N, C-alpha and C positions, 0 to 999 in steps of 0.2 A: 902141314896146313896151318895157316895163320887165322886165328879167330878174331872177330870184331864184335863190338857191342851192338846187338841188334836194335833196330829202330823200334821205339814204342808205337803201338797201334793207335795212340791217342796223344794229344798234347800233354805236357807235364802238369797242367792244371786241370786236366780232363776228368780226374777222379775226385776232385773236390766237390763237396766239403768232407767227404768220407776219408780220403787220403789226400793230403795237401801237396801243392807243388813243391814246398820245401822238403817234405819227405821224399818225393821223387828225385829232387836234386841230390840228396844224400844217398838214398837207397839205390836208385838206378845209376845216377851220375857218378857216384863215388864207390860204393860197395860193389855193385855189379861190374863196373869198369875195372876195379882192382882185381877181381877174380879173372876177368878176361886177360888183363896184362900179365898177371902172375902165371896163368896157364900157358900163355905164349912163351914166356921165359923158360918155364919148366920143360916144355916140349921141344925146345930148340936142341937138336942133336939126339933126341930120344926116339926110339922106334915107334912109340905110340903117336908121335907127330905125323906118321904116315897113314894113320887110320882114316877111313873114308868119311867118318862123321863124328860129331861130338858124342853121340849116343854110344858109338863103338868105343871111344876113349873111356867113357864112364863105365861101361860094362867090363872092359879089359884091364883097367888100371888097378893095381893093388892098393889097399888102404894106405893113405899117405898124401903128400902134397899134391901130386898130379890128380888123384881121384878127388880130393877135397875141392880143388879149384875147378876142375871140369864139371863135377856134379853141381857145384854152386852156379856156374854159368848156365848149365842146362835147367836146373830148378828155377832160377830166377826168370829166365826167358819164358818158361812154361807158366810161371805165376803171372807175369805181365799179360800174357795172351789170355789167361783165364779171367781177366778183369775187363770191364767195359763201362764207359760213362753212363749208359742207360741200361745197366744190368739189373740183376736181382730177379725177384719173382721165383717162378718154378720152371723146371725143364718141361719140354713138350715131347710128344711122340714116343719113340722106342726107349729113350733114356728114362723118361718119366715112368713108363710101364715097368722097366727093369728096377728102378729105385723102389717103386711100390711093392714089387714082388720080393725084393731082397730085404727090405727094412720094414715093410708093413704100411708105410705111408711116407710122404715127403717130410712131414713134420718129425717123424721118428728118425729118418735119415739125418735131417738137419740137427737134431738133438745129439745124435751120436757123433757126427762130424765136429760139432761145436765142442763137445766134451773132450774129444781127442786133441783139438787145437788148443783149448784153454788148459788142458791138463798135461800137455807135453812139458816134461821137466827140462828147464833150460832151453837152449836154442834148438830149433828144428822146424818141422813141416807137418801139416795134416794133409791127408790124401784121400781122394776117392779113386779107386783103381778097379780094373777088371783082372781077376786072377783065376785061372782054371775055369773060365766061363761064369764066374760069380763076381758080383760087385762087392767090394770090401772097403771099409773105412779103416785107416791106420795112421800112425804117426811115425816119423823117423827123427832121429837126433842129428844135429849138426848138418852135414852135407848128404845124409842118407837119402836114397831115392828108390822107388819101386822098380826102376830100370834094372837094378841088380838082383831082383828076386823073381824075375820072370813075369812080373805083373805089367799091365799097361795103364799108366797114369791117365786119368780123365780130368782131374781138377786138383789144385793144391792151394793151401793157405800157408803163407810164410809166417812163422811165429818167432823168428829171431827178433830180438828187441829193436834192432834198427829198422824193422818193418813198420813199427808203430810208435816208437818212443817220442818222436817229435810231436805227434798229434795227440797221443793218448797217455803219455808218460808210462807208468807201469800197469795201466788198466788194460791188460790183454783181452779180457772178456768184452770190453766196449769196442775194441778194434775188430774182434771177430764178429760182433753184432753188425758192425758197419760193412765188413767184408761181404755179408750176404746181400747187401744192396748194390754190389758191384759185380757179382758173379756173371760171367759170360757163358750162359747155358748153351749157346750155339757152338762155342768152342768145345765144351765138354761133350756135347752130342756128336760132334764130328769125330772126336777121339774115340767115342764109343762105337760109332759106325765103322771106323777103320780097324778096330781091334779084332 
């Protein structure tokens, strides 16, 4: 299977002023594209290239170059889908009830997720996932993803420096603050309903 860079669900300037078109040019257009290109090269002639989906490649690949590139393609695609130009606010419906039950309130959830995102040492991701029927907030290093732990990701925040350096320099906390203004809660809710 040959993978392609998925289309963004909004124009490259659609997340401004929180995430600039310039950041999208580099983050999506260069970094995400490079992971796709590298993955296709690595899978050429490899049995993992016959897997039915990118998720299967991520789950079955051993730690190393194929896993790193496959997981980064998947993580980035998931990240872009979790953002939307008129996002933010709070979730509604079943996801809102589940967050309140798991964390005590939306504010407590947001505080815990922010702490994981800002506190992740080095490159990585912060996640809201469903594992064993419970909502959990966690972080992963580098290309790590809940897909390999049996959890169902609902939402992620990319905290690799290339996600925010153009707009925020080294101020990761300011970037995470802006992330909350872009969250696509409908996307997270759909992932929760399917889990």
